[in-house]
C-alpha positions as a printed NumPy array, in Angstrom:
array([[-24.311,  10.554, -31.237],
       [-21.608,  12.719, -29.272],
       [-19.499,  14.887, -30.691],
       [-15.776,  14.856, -31.19 ],
       [-15.67 ,  10.846, -31.29 ],
       [-12.866,   9.045, -33.123],
       [-13.007,   7.107, -36.501],
       [-12.703,   3.796, -34.554],
       [-15.018,   5.107, -31.689],
       [-17.619,   5.757, -34.379],
       [-17.139,   2.263, -36.057],
       [-17.585,   0.806, -32.674],
       [-20.863,   2.35 , -31.765],
       [-21.957,   1.366, -35.201],
       [-21.276,  -2.365, -34.209],
       [-23.609,  -1.959, -31.001],
       [-26.343,  -1.311, -33.291],
       [-25.308,  -4.348, -35.585],
       [-25.339,  -6.392, -32.481],
       [-28.564,  -5.039, -31.35 ],
       [-30.06 ,  -5.721, -34.868],
       [-28.503,  -9.498, -34.339],
       [-30.437,  -9.799, -31.393],
       [-27.521,  -9.605, -29.012],
       [-27.512,  -7.379, -26.199],
       [-24.353,  -5.176, -26.516],
       [-23.647,  -4.749, -22.714],
       [-24.565,  -8.577, -21.869],
       [-25.448, -10.517, -18.502],
       [-24.154, -13.353, -16.449],
       [-21.772, -16.102, -17.879],
       [-20.599, -18.876, -15.83 ],
       [-17.071, -19.56 , -15.303],
       [-15.47 , -22.501, -14.829],
       [-11.826, -21.704, -14.615],
       [ -9.504, -19.004, -15.001],
       [ -6.123, -18.801, -17.098],
       [ -3.44 , -19.523, -14.286],
       [ -5.556, -22.658, -13.048],
       [ -5.53 , -24.048, -16.857],
       [ -1.602, -23.332, -17.072],
       [ -1.019, -25.28 , -13.6  ],
       [ -3.364, -28.09 , -14.224],
       [ -2.191, -28.324, -18.187],
       [  0.794, -26.547, -18.763],
       [  2.68 , -29.738, -18.692],
       [  0.477, -31.755, -21.117],
       [  1.606, -33.003, -24.711],
       [ -0.285, -32.389, -27.369],
       [ -1.279, -36.128, -27.557],
       [ -2.351, -35.984, -23.968],
       [ -4.602, -33.295, -24.353],
       [ -6.125, -34.742, -26.967],
       [ -6.981, -37.766, -24.987],
       [ -8.126, -35.878, -21.848],
       [-10.633, -33.986, -24.115],
       [-10.632, -31.036, -21.513],
       [-13.764, -28.942, -21.82 ],
       [-13.801, -25.248, -19.863],
       [-15.672, -22.285, -19.828],
       [-13.598, -18.889, -19.342],
       [-14.196, -15.027, -19.916],
       [-12.196, -12.37 , -20.215],
       [-10.775,  -9.075, -22.22 ],
       [ -9.979,  -9.761, -25.751],
       [ -6.562,  -8.03 , -26.099],
       [ -5.169,  -9.506, -29.179],
       [ -6.303, -10.731, -32.357],
       [ -5.108, -12.635, -35.595],
       [ -6.72 , -13.296, -38.502],
       [-10.713, -12.624, -39.187],
       [-11.456, -15.081, -42.22 ],
       [-13.056, -18.439, -41.348],
       [-10.727, -18.79 , -38.679],
       [ -8.436, -16.822, -36.082],
       [ -6.634, -16.705, -32.984],
       [ -6.966, -14.358, -29.884],
       [ -5.481, -13.558, -26.53 ],
       [ -7.952, -13.601, -23.871],
       [ -7.032, -11.809, -20.479],
       [ -8.973, -12.599, -17.088],
       [ -8.092, -11.46 , -13.725],
       [ -5.028, -13.915, -13.499],
       [ -3.2  , -13.882, -16.783],
       [ -3.808, -14.569, -20.424],
       [ -4.444, -17.59 , -22.689],
       [ -4.869, -17.974, -26.519],
       [ -8.136, -18.988, -27.997],
       [ -8.993, -20.129, -31.752],
       [-12.297, -19.43 , -33.368],
       [-13.321, -20.962, -36.345],
       [-16.639, -20.588, -37.859],
       [-17.373, -24.299, -38.607],
       [-17.008, -24.995, -34.969],
       [-19.658, -22.205, -33.841],
       [-23.042, -21.184, -34.599],
       [-23.876, -18.736, -37.805],
       [-25.159, -16.257, -35.292],
       [-21.956, -16.569, -33.243],
       [-19.811, -16.402, -35.915],
       [-21.295, -12.815, -37.16 ],
       [-20.602, -11.977, -33.425],
       [-16.885, -12.754, -33.645],
       [-16.489, -10.915, -36.639],
       [-18.008,  -7.648, -34.978],
       [-15.361,  -7.998, -32.054],
       [-12.987,  -5.644, -31.136],
       [ -9.871,  -5.283, -29.132],
       [-11.144,  -4.591, -25.454],
       [-14.278,  -6.449, -25.688],
       [-15.594,  -8.677, -23.214],
       [-16.374, -12.505, -23.978],
       [-17.042, -15.462, -22.623],
       [-15.914, -18.929, -24.731],
       [-16.272, -22.395, -24.185],
       [-14.478, -25.227, -25.486],
       [-11.515, -27.763, -25.349],
       [ -8.148, -27.744, -24.696],
       [ -5.399, -28.406, -27.216],
       [ -1.67 , -27.529, -28.276],
       [ -0.472, -25.386, -31.861],
       [  1.758, -26.668, -33.764],
       [  3.897, -24.146, -32.33 ],
       [  3.017, -25.57 , -28.867],
       [  1.053, -23.043, -27.183],
       [ -1.662, -24.477, -25.177],
       [ -5.013, -23.214, -26.438],
       [ -8.78 , -23.024, -26.271],
       [-10.646, -24.238, -29.262],
       [-13.978, -22.598, -28.934],
       [-17.225, -24.474, -29.318],
       [-19.265, -21.702, -28.14 ],
       [-18.836, -18.045, -28.352],
       [-20.349, -15.44 , -26.294],
       [-20.214, -11.794, -26.422],
       [-20.725,  -9.87 , -22.932],
       [-19.727,  -6.508, -23.298],
       [-18.493,  -3.909, -25.939],
       [-15.664,  -1.444, -25.594],
       [-16.482,   1.935, -27.094],
       [-12.969,   3.16 , -26.787],
       [-10.059,   1.249, -28.148],
       [ -7.463,   0.413, -25.919],
       [ -3.81 ,   1.989, -25.825],
       [ -1.55 ,   0.863, -28.249],
       [  0.277,  -2.631, -27.386],
       [  3.708,  -1.142, -27.279],
       [  3.31 ,   2.162, -26.143],
       [  0.357,   2.191, -23.485],
       [ -0.333,   4.78 , -21.43 ],
       [  2.404,   6.932, -21.724],
       [  1.487,   9.517, -19.314],
       [  2.335,   8.527, -15.766],
       [  0.179,  10.7  , -14.213],
       [ -2.665,   9.29 , -16.565],
       [ -1.712,   5.76 , -15.472],
       [ -2.414,   6.745, -11.847],
       [ -5.761,   8.461, -12.876],
       [ -6.925,   5.827, -15.206],
       [ -5.689,   3.139, -13.136],
       [ -8.197,   0.48 , -14.976],
       [ -6.653,   1.093, -18.349],
       [ -3.074,   0.686, -16.4  ],
       [ -4.434,  -2.705, -15.073],
       [ -5.419,  -3.744, -18.664],
       [ -2.514,  -3.196, -20.34 ],
       [  0.678,  -3.117, -17.418],
       [  1.561,  -6.131, -16.644],
       [  3.809,  -4.845, -13.725],
       [  0.783,  -2.922, -12.484],
       [ -1.587,  -6.181, -12.128],
       [  1.408,  -7.557, -10.16 ],
       [  1.967,  -5.007,  -7.552],
       [ -1.842,  -4.805,  -7.176],
       [ -2.442,  -8.657,  -6.56 ],
       [  1.032,  -8.648,  -4.103],
       [ -0.583,  -5.607,  -2.006],
       [ -3.423,  -7.746,  -0.4  ],
       [ -1.363, -10.622,  -0.018],
       [  1.484,  -8.553,   2.061],
       [ -1.407,  -7.442,   4.255],
       [ -2.621, -10.556,   4.727],
       [  0.707, -11.947,   5.911],
       [  0.377,  -9.17 ,   8.485],
       [ -2.479, -10.304,   9.72 ],
       [ -1.213, -13.983,   9.786],
       [  1.639, -13.007,  11.869],
       [  0.072, -10.802,  14.212],
       [ -2.9  , -13.46 ,  14.441],
       [ -0.637, -16.269,  15.055],
       [  1.375, -14.34 ,  17.916],
       [ -1.989, -14.146,  19.917],
       [ -2.747, -10.611,  18.842],
       [ -6.593,  -9.901,  17.928],
       [ -7.47 ,  -7.772,  15.253],
       [ -9.694,  -4.532,  16.16 ],
       [-11.197,  -1.372,  14.221],
       [-11.343,   2.273,  15.82 ],
       [-12.608,   5.187,  14.86 ],
       [-11.553,   6.958,  11.57 ],
       [-13.469,  10.356,  13.043],
       [-12.017,  11.483,  15.926],
       [-12.357,  14.302,  18.195],
       [ -8.738,  15.066,  19.602],
       [ -5.905,  15.38 ,  17.611],
       [ -3.259,  12.85 ,  19.185],
       [ -1.211,   9.855,  18.598],
       [  1.67 ,  11.263,  16.259],
       [  2.712,  14.64 ,  15.304],
       [  0.812,  15.758,  12.156],
       [ -1.328,  17.972,  10.213],
       [ -4.632,  16.554,  10.364],
       [ -7.887,  16.892,   7.804],
       [-10.6  ,  18.551,   9.668],
       [-14.6  ,  17.949,   8.94 ],
       [-17.581,  18.768,  10.972],
       [-20.569,  16.538,  12.044],
       [-24.034,  17.884,  11.759],
       [-26.054,  16.221,  13.972],
       [-23.509,  16.268,  16.801],
       [-22.551,  19.752,  15.633],
       [-18.946,  19.036,  16.598],
       [-15.816,  19.046,  14.782],
       [-13.774,  16.061,  14.304],
       [-10.494,  14.735,  12.597],
       [ -9.949,  12.215,  10.223],
       [ -7.478,  10.014,  12.1  ],
       [ -3.979,  10.893,  11.803],
       [ -2.726,   7.651,  13.769],
       [ -4.838,   4.609,  15.764],
       [ -2.542,   4.616,  18.772],
       [ -4.629,   6.699,  21.47 ],
       [ -8.026,   4.274,  20.92 ],
       [ -6.117,   1.038,  20.835],
       [ -3.938,   1.497,  23.899],
       [ -7.414,   2.24 ,  25.941],
       [ -8.012,  -1.028,  24.793],
       [ -4.556,  -2.612,  26.562],
       [ -6.053,  -0.76 ,  29.526],
       [ -9.582,  -2.398,  29.161],
       [ -7.178,  -5.733,  29.749],
       [ -7.134,  -6.757,  25.871],
       [ -3.497,  -7.121,  26.349],
       [ -2.959,  -7.889,  22.78 ],
       [ -4.568,  -5.832,  19.578],
       [ -3.258,  -4.22 ,  16.177],
       [ -5.487,  -2.759,  13.356],
       [ -4.552,  -2.706,   9.656],
       [ -6.134,   0.529,   8.505],
       [ -6.132,   4.087,   6.853],
       [ -4.451,   7.116,   8.231],
       [ -4.813,  10.918,   6.747],
       [ -2.648,  13.3  ,   7.022],
       [ -3.139,  17.121,   5.373],
       [  0.724,  17.398,   4.317],
       [  3.222,  17.56 ,   1.408],
       [  2.886,  14.872,  -1.5  ],
       [  6.055,  13.057,  -2.775],
       [  7.32 ,   9.488,  -4.192],
       [  6.968,   8.134,  -0.356],
       [  3.971,  10.386,   0.705],
       [  0.284,  10.225,   0.009],
       [ -2.407,  11.986,   1.986],
       [ -4.216,   8.676,   2.519],
       [ -2.272,   5.929,   3.415],
       [ -2.416,   2.255,   5.473],
       [ -0.312,   1.6  ,   8.504],
       [ -0.694,  -1.652,  10.932],
       [ -0.366,  -0.597,  14.586],
       [  0.171,  -3.344,  17.539],
       [  0.104,  -2.9  ,  21.236],
       [  1.463,  -5.595,  23.68 ],
       [  1.182,  -5.814,  27.448],
       [  4.219,  -5.916,  29.556],
       [  6.8  ,  -5.516,  26.45 ],
       [  8.778,  -2.588,  25.847],
       [ 10.725,  -1.037,  23.187],
       [ 13.222,  -4.136,  22.739],
       [ 10.672,  -6.67 ,  22.582],
       [  8.889,  -4.552,  19.79 ],
       [ 12.476,  -4.654,  18.123],
       [ 12.289,  -8.389,  18.082],
       [  8.412,  -8.389,  17.026],
       [  9.43 ,  -6.195,  14.081],
       [ 12.417,  -7.891,  12.794],
       [ 10.154, -11.236,  13.086],
       [  7.032,  -9.836,  11.533],
       [  8.739,  -8.61 ,   8.405],
       [ 10.978, -11.836,   7.809],
       [  7.927, -13.697,   7.858],
       [  5.896, -11.165,   5.475],
       [  8.801, -11.299,   2.909],
       [  8.885, -15.118,   3.383],
       [  5.109, -15.675,   3.053],
       [  4.753, -13.39 ,   0.161],
       [  8.366, -13.384,  -2.06 ],
       [  9.742, -16.565,  -0.336],
       [ 13.126, -14.773,   0.528],
       [ 14.575, -12.733,   3.055],
       [ 16.653, -11.23 ,   0.518],
       [ 14.963,  -8.586,  -1.39 ],
       [ 16.382,  -7.234,  -4.699],
       [ 15.915,  -3.129,  -4.78 ],
       [ 17.66 ,  -1.328,  -7.8  ],
       [ 21.555,  -2.208,  -6.832],
       [ 21.036,  -3.292,  -3.636],
       [ 19.973,  -6.697,  -1.87 ],
       [ 18.096,  -5.601,   1.018],
       [ 18.592,  -8.456,   4.067],
       [ 15.348,  -9.063,   6.326],
       [ 17.679, -11.78 ,   8.262],
       [ 17.81 , -11.   ,  12.212],
       [ 19.462,  -9.361,  13.829],
       [ 18.927,  -5.739,  12.554],
       [ 21.368,  -3.464,  13.325],
       [ 21.007,  -1.149,  16.193],
       [ 22.168,   2.234,  17.208],
       [ 20.961,   5.305,  19.216],
       [ 20.463,   8.615,  17.493],
       [ 23.2  ,  10.783,  19.19 ],
       [ 25.421,   8.312,  18.11 ],
       [ 24.299,   7.874,  14.741],
       [ 25.017,  11.399,  14.35 ],
       [ 28.19 ,  11.666,  15.88 ],
       [ 29.173,   8.438,  13.583],
       [ 28.149,  10.419,  10.426],
       [ 28.867,  14.204,  11.705],
       [ 31.433,  14.107,  14.259],
       [ 28.961,  16.048,  16.381],
       [ 28.29 ,  14.979,  20.129],
       [ 24.606,  15.476,  21.367],
       [ 24.993,  13.003,  23.865],
       [ 26.486,  15.767,  26.118],
       [ 24.545,  18.757,  27.706],
       [ 23.737,  21.542,  25.684],
       [ 22.208,  25.003,  25.693],
       [ 19.585,  25.672,  23.164],
       [ 21.588,  28.767,  21.908],
       [ 24.518,  26.491,  21.489],
       [ 22.366,  23.966,  19.671],
       [ 20.955,  26.927,  17.574],
       [ 24.248,  28.239,  16.504],
       [ 25.249,  24.722,  15.486],
       [ 22.112,  24.01 ,  13.448],
       [ 22.502,  27.5  ,  11.808],
       [ 26.429,  26.88 ,  11.026],
       [ 25.021,  23.724,   9.025],
       [ 22.259,  25.306,   7.196],
       [ 19.724,  24.015,   9.565],
       [ 16.611,  26.586,   9.844],
       [ 15.408,  26.768,  13.367],
       [ 11.593,  27.357,  14.394],
       [ 10.115,  29.273,  17.06 ],
       [  8.934,  26.211,  18.928],
       [ 12.173,  24.156,  18.499],
       [ 14.108,  22.84 ,  21.613],
       [ 17.485,  20.982,  21.864],
       [ 15.682,  17.765,  21.072],
       [ 14.182,  19.053,  17.777],
       [ 17.594,  20.431,  16.637],
       [ 18.625,  16.956,  17.356],
       [ 16.262,  15.111,  15.114],
       [ 17.071,  17.994,  12.279],
       [ 20.933,  16.71 ,  12.423],
       [ 19.691,  13.275,  12.248],
       [ 17.48 ,  14.192,   9.246],
       [ 20.324,  16.062,   7.341],
       [ 23.66 ,  13.727,   8.368],
       [ 22.499,  10.302,   8.86 ],
       [ 18.811,   9.051,   7.164],
       [ 19.687,   9.477,   3.714],
       [ 22.942,   6.998,   4.643],
       [ 21.026,   4.106,   5.727],
       [ 20.714,   1.278,   3.718],
       [ 20.292,  -2.177,   5.698],
       [ 17.312,  -2.185,   7.762],
       [ 18.491,  -0.259,  10.888],
       [ 16.813,   0.444,  14.681],
       [ 17.587,   4.044,  15.402],
       [ 16.534,   4.592,  19.525],
       [ 16.733,   6.902,  22.104],
       [ 14.604,   9.688,  20.647],
       [ 14.171,  13.564,  22.127],
       [ 11.428,  13.629,  24.387],
       [ 10.336,  16.632,  22.686],
       [  9.2  ,  14.839,  19.632],
       [  8.124,  11.696,  21.701],
       [  5.22 ,  12.919,  23.482],
       [  3.726,   9.278,  23.999],
       [  6.94 ,   7.261,  24.834],
       [  8.399,   6.893,  28.44 ],
       [ 11.57 ,   8.392,  28.745],
       [ 14.891,   6.956,  30.574],
       [ 14.928,   7.084,  34.213],
       [ 18.856,   7.808,  33.762],
       [ 18.696,   9.996,  31.103],
       [ 15.17 ,  11.665,  30.906],
       [ 16.132,  13.748,  28.085],
       [ 15.483,  10.999,  25.854],
       [ 12.98 ,   8.169,  25.447],
       [ 12.644,   4.749,  24.825],
       [ 11.604,   5.082,  21.168],
       [ 12.882,   4.097,  17.852],
       [ 12.056,   3.957,  14.363],
       [ 13.229,   1.468,  11.52 ],
       [ 15.154,   2.873,   8.63 ],
       [ 16.05 ,   1.325,   5.209],
       [ 17.223,   2.894,   2.298],
       [ 16.644,   6.207,   3.541],
       [ 13.151,   6.157,   4.507],
       [ 11.411,   5.543,   7.848],
       [  9.421,   1.842,   7.725],
       [  8.249,   1.662,  11.488],
       [  7.748,   3.773,  14.673],
       [  7.541,   1.935,  17.825],
       [  8.164,   2.54 ,  21.82 ],
       [  7.728,   1.926,  25.119],
       [  4.56 ,   3.283,  25.812],
       [  4.065,   6.389,  28.29 ],
       [  1.952,   4.908,  31.038],
       [  2.32 ,   7.517,  33.347],
       [ -0.886,   9.611,  33.541],
       [  0.931,  12.874,  35.567],
       [  3.562,  12.47 ,  33.008],
       [  1.461,  12.057,  29.933],
       [ -0.365,  15.336,  31.05 ],
       [  2.784,  17.261,  31.11 ],
       [  3.823,  15.996,  27.877],
       [  0.048,  17.326,  26.136],
       [  0.802,  20.737,  28.09 ],
       [  4.072,  21.102,  26.291],
       [  2.512,  20.14 ,  23.152],
       [  0.051,  22.884,  23.647],
       [  2.885,  25.339,  24.287],
       [  4.383,  24.044,  21.128],
       [  1.22 ,  24.598,  19.197],
       [  0.998,  28.19 ,  20.39 ],
       [  4.185,  29.045,  19.145],
       [  3.104,  27.562,  15.665],
       [  3.512,  23.977,  15.449],
       [  0.483,  23.05 ,  13.665],
       [  1.659,  19.205,  14.206],
       [  1.676,  18.959,  17.811],
       [ -0.82 ,  17.086,  19.919],
       [ -3.837,  18.468,  21.518],
       [ -4.676,  17.877,  25.681],
       [ -6.689,  14.404,  25.507],
       [ -8.029,  14.49 ,  29.163],
       [-10.253,  11.01 ,  28.127],
       [ -6.667,   9.712,  27.431],
       [ -5.32 ,  11.071,  30.603],
       [ -8.132,   9.513,  32.732],
       [ -8.09 ,   6.152,  30.873],
       [ -4.301,   6.008,  32.034],
       [ -5.454,   6.869,  35.694],
       [ -7.04 ,   3.399,  35.706],
       [ -3.777,   1.866,  35.253],
       [ -2.153,   1.065,  31.751],
       [  0.354,  -1.759,  32.428],
       [  4.052,  -1.482,  30.447],
       [  3.116,  -1.919,  26.986],
       [  5.091,  -1.754,  23.898],
       [  3.577,  -0.467,  20.785],
       [  4.784,  -0.068,  17.022],
       [  3.479,   1.101,  13.682],
       [  4.537,   0.23 ,  10.415],
       [  3.651,   1.675,   7.119],
       [  2.449,  -0.893,   4.509],
       [  2.719,   1.364,   1.726],
       [  6.498,   1.772,   2.214],
       [  6.812,  -1.878,   2.741],
       [  4.755,  -2.706,  -0.306],
       [  7.478,  -0.509,  -2.411],
       [ 10.138,  -1.997,  -0.958],
       [  8.755,  -5.328,  -1.639],
       [  7.488,  -4.596,  -5.258],
       [ 10.715,  -2.809,  -5.972],
       [  8.385,   0.361,  -7.013],
       [  9.715,   4.179,  -7.162],
       [  6.601,   5.916,  -6.109],
       [  4.032,   5.204,  -3.094],
       [  1.285,   6.294,  -5.93 ],
       [  2.079,   3.06 ,  -7.793],
       [  1.413,   0.604,  -5.345],
       [ -1.952,   2.394,  -4.431],
       [ -4.704,   1.934,  -6.802],
       [ -6.628,   5.287,  -6.665],
       [ -4.037,   7.601,  -5.208],
       [ -4.654,  11.578,  -4.905],
       [ -3.413,  13.84 ,  -7.483],
       [ -3.78 ,  17.133,  -8.78 ],
       [ -6.838,  18.087, -11.105],
       [ -5.702,  17.746, -14.292],
       [ -5.21 ,  20.92 , -16.107],
       [ -7.794,  22.25 , -18.649],
       [ -6.954,  22.147, -22.218]])
């Protein structure tokens, strides 16, 4: 027997032996379920005691024992399955002698299957009167206490399986997340977009400014990046004539971690031929409204003391106007790098070696504006230096037709009129290479294959990317991205 077992664990292991002596497999086999708890309540939750007796409803249900009361000739249990809990009633004179012995060996956490008929107790609770009791799997460890659960928040994330068993909120988020993803699919499918898949392993770093994870393919003897964006291959499909494509997929960025950043995360990216930035704004407004209505039935999302509205239209403001509105500083006027650097230092902004005026403008936005935004707001006209894949304004070439969507001080979407000029794109990549030489490890690499694709002709195109994890946080009023991802990345647990 393993060392350092608790008294409860020793008792449970002894019960395994007792089950085996009774000829019952402690870790059982297939069990044919006919219904689930939520289906029972939907179908019969409004039926009276007399109606249930007349209907004589027989069911088979399976789940985990999460509550026990009584253990003499009769007792109640709460059985938890994938969709909720239901009470069951066990009487020794309603089941076989063997089943009664097995029932008395049961513990909280055990998984069982029961067959029986529905009735209402004297207190009015819908309950299954068990006529057949089947042991399915023995829990060798006790569940966390009902009223205390897992107190260490990091432990809930390391042991998500226990969190899901004991925490109703964790189950709510886990089930709502895939519904949100399906809602995105329904929206883009209904708007004529084709869902596609692109490679996770990519030979060229591009599509965003981010630090990558690097790996090596032995057979090809080539280095590869885990993708930081799906943008480049999706735009190649637009060149190929698919015209409207989207992908929901995982991205990987080897960067810091906090309540809104996980190194592995999920986005939806979509590209539409013959569109531009403003079309993407309209599309995102329609998309988020549609997702909220489909999953929550409302466009007003309650987050702490705020009611976030996904009703159109969202506020739209240029980056320099937003900065001026909050700080009084006017970056719409021509400014030298020296002048911008002085302003930055005056306001405590650290200027890195590769910074240009555009980078400094972005830093001022991060400092003065981003934290103050509450309702959905499109901030557009981004500096060209931080937008290497966006089309520039013909009458204002220092800025691009790019926007980001901000809600409650965080970015939720990034979009732009795609740069489709291969000559300009090559020059942008060359500028990114200079940034890399100056120390910007997040700068793009030169992608000759993408430039060649553009040389065959990319139609005017609008593109967008929406962070699904953050949107799930918003729709579920969850404070950490690690609580909307079933298996988040965590530091190694310190050794005792």
